[in-house]
Every structure is written in C-alpha cells, then in structure tokens.
N, C-alpha and C positions, 0 to 999 in steps of 0.2 A: 384513420379518423372515422370512417364509416362504421367500422365494427365496434367502436367505442371501448376497446380493450384498455387503452391508456388515456389519461388526460393530457392533452397537448399543451395547453397554456391556461392554467387556472391557479388561483391562489389558495387552493385547499391543501390540506395536509393528510389526505387519505393515501392508501397504498397505491392506488392507480396513478396518482400524480407523482409518486416517488420513482416509478420504473424508468421513465425516460431520463431524468437527471442522473440516476445511478448508472445507467447504461452509457451515458455520455462521458461520465468520469471514468468508467471502467475501460472503455475502448481506448481512451488515450493512454492508459497505463499498460494495457495488455500486450502490446507489441514489444515494449521494453522488457517486460517480465518474461515473455516467451523467448526472446533472444538470449537473455541472461541465463535462464534455466537451461536452455539448450547448450550454451557454451560451457556452463559449469558442469553439467552432466557428461558431456563429451570429454572434457578434460579429466574428470574423475575416472571415466571408463578406460582411459589410456594408462592408468596407474598399474604398478606391478601387482598390488594385492588383488586387483580385479582379475588380472590374468591368472594368478595363482588360484583364485577361487573357481574360475572356469575350468582350470586343469583338474581340480579336485572333483568336478562334476556337480557343483552346486548350481541349482536352478537360476536362470537369469533373473527371474522375479525376486528371488531371495537376495541376490547380489544387489539389485537396484534398491530394494526397500530397506535392507538391513545394513548395507555397507556404503553404498553410494549416497543415498539420501541424507543420512546424518552428516556426511562430510560436505555436502552441497548446501546445507541449511544455513551455515554461518554467513557466507556472502549474500545469500538471498534475503536473510533477515536484515542485514545491513542495508541492502537496496530498498527494502520495504520501508524501513525507518526513515531513510533519506527522502524517499519519494512521497511520504506523507506530508512533507512541507509543501511540495508543489500541489498536492491534492487539496490541502487547506486553502491555498491561494486560488486554485481553480474553482472552488465551490462558490466564490463570490460571483464569478462570471456566469456559472450555470444557474445560480439562484436568480439572477437578473433575466436571463434568457427564458427560463421556464416559469417566471413569476412566482417563485417559491419564497415564502416569508421566512427569512433566516438572518443570521448575523452578517453574512456576506452582503446581502442586499441592503441591510441596515448601514453597513460601512460605506457602501457606494453612495447611498443617499446622504450620509453624513459628510462625505467628501464634497458632494455637489452643493451642500448647504453651508460649507465651511465650518462645520462643527468640530473643531480641532480636539477638544477634550475627548469626544466620543471616538474619533479616529485614533487618538493615542491609546485609549483604553482597548480598542479592538486590536491594534498592533501589539500591545503588551500581552493581551490574552492569547493571541496566536503564537507569540514568541514563547510564552510559558508552556503552551500545549506542545510546541515543537521540541522544546528542551525536555519536557517530561517524556515524550515519546522516545527521544534519543536516549534518555536515561534508562527506560525500560528495555530498549534494544541492547544497550551495554550490559545491563544486568542479566539479560537472557543468554549472553554468551557463555557464562559458566554452566548453564544447564544444557546448552547445545554441544559444547565441547568440553569434556571433563578435564582435558589437559590444561585448560585455562583457570581451573579452580585454584584458589590460594592454598598453599600448604600451611597447615595449622599445627 
C-alpha cells in the first residue's frame, strides 16, 4: 500500500486496480492446474513410446515438447473449460471485495434489491457463456488429437 504499485480498493478500471483481482482468481486455480499437469505428465512419461524415444537418444526436451505435451493437452483443455464455470462464479465475489464495477457486483446488488428479471438475465448470460466455452473446448479436441477427427 505504501509503494502504491496496486490499487487496493477502488472503483476505477485502470490496470493497477486489475492486478489484485486477477491474482486472487489465479491463485485459487493455480494449485489445481499444477497438480493436474504434474499427474498427467508423469503418467505420460511412463508410457512405452517415451522409453523408446529415450533409448533412441532423443533429447529429453524434444520428448517433452513434441511427444508428451500434445498427449497431455486434451485432459488439460477439458479441465480448463470446466474450471471456467467456477471462475465465472468467483468473479462476483472478487468484484465485491475489490469494489470492481462489473456484472458480478451488479448481480449481487440485484439479488439484494430483489430484482428478479435482472438476476434471471445474469444467470442466463452466464449459462450461455459456459455452454459456449464448453462448445469451444469440444471443438478444439479435433485439433488437439488428430485421431478424433471425423472420417470423410
């Protein structure tokens, strides 16, 4: 607070007041992603094709980036798509805490004022966003794993 690097609680929309809310939302998700990435990579490193690539003398960095990473991306993209729903719900709380003017704080105020049409519109909007994000995740599967493409 004394260095004035970030805005602690202000209703402005500049970059300095965006840092703390973004860090708050990111820290909550980072532990889950770190654990999932670690488990997925360790499982892939135990596969036979990785052992074969090591026996052929391929560098470890090439094995990780060209062989392991594409196989790990599918479950991680799925996790990312599913966790965006909780991220959308968590933004309302973060907007209230940091006095950020957004749709989440508007929805909380609408709930306290019993403005049911506004609450229903907000819930509908979040549901449409969540379904759209999951549709994009499903469509990205064919690009991440060529085996999932339709035969034409």
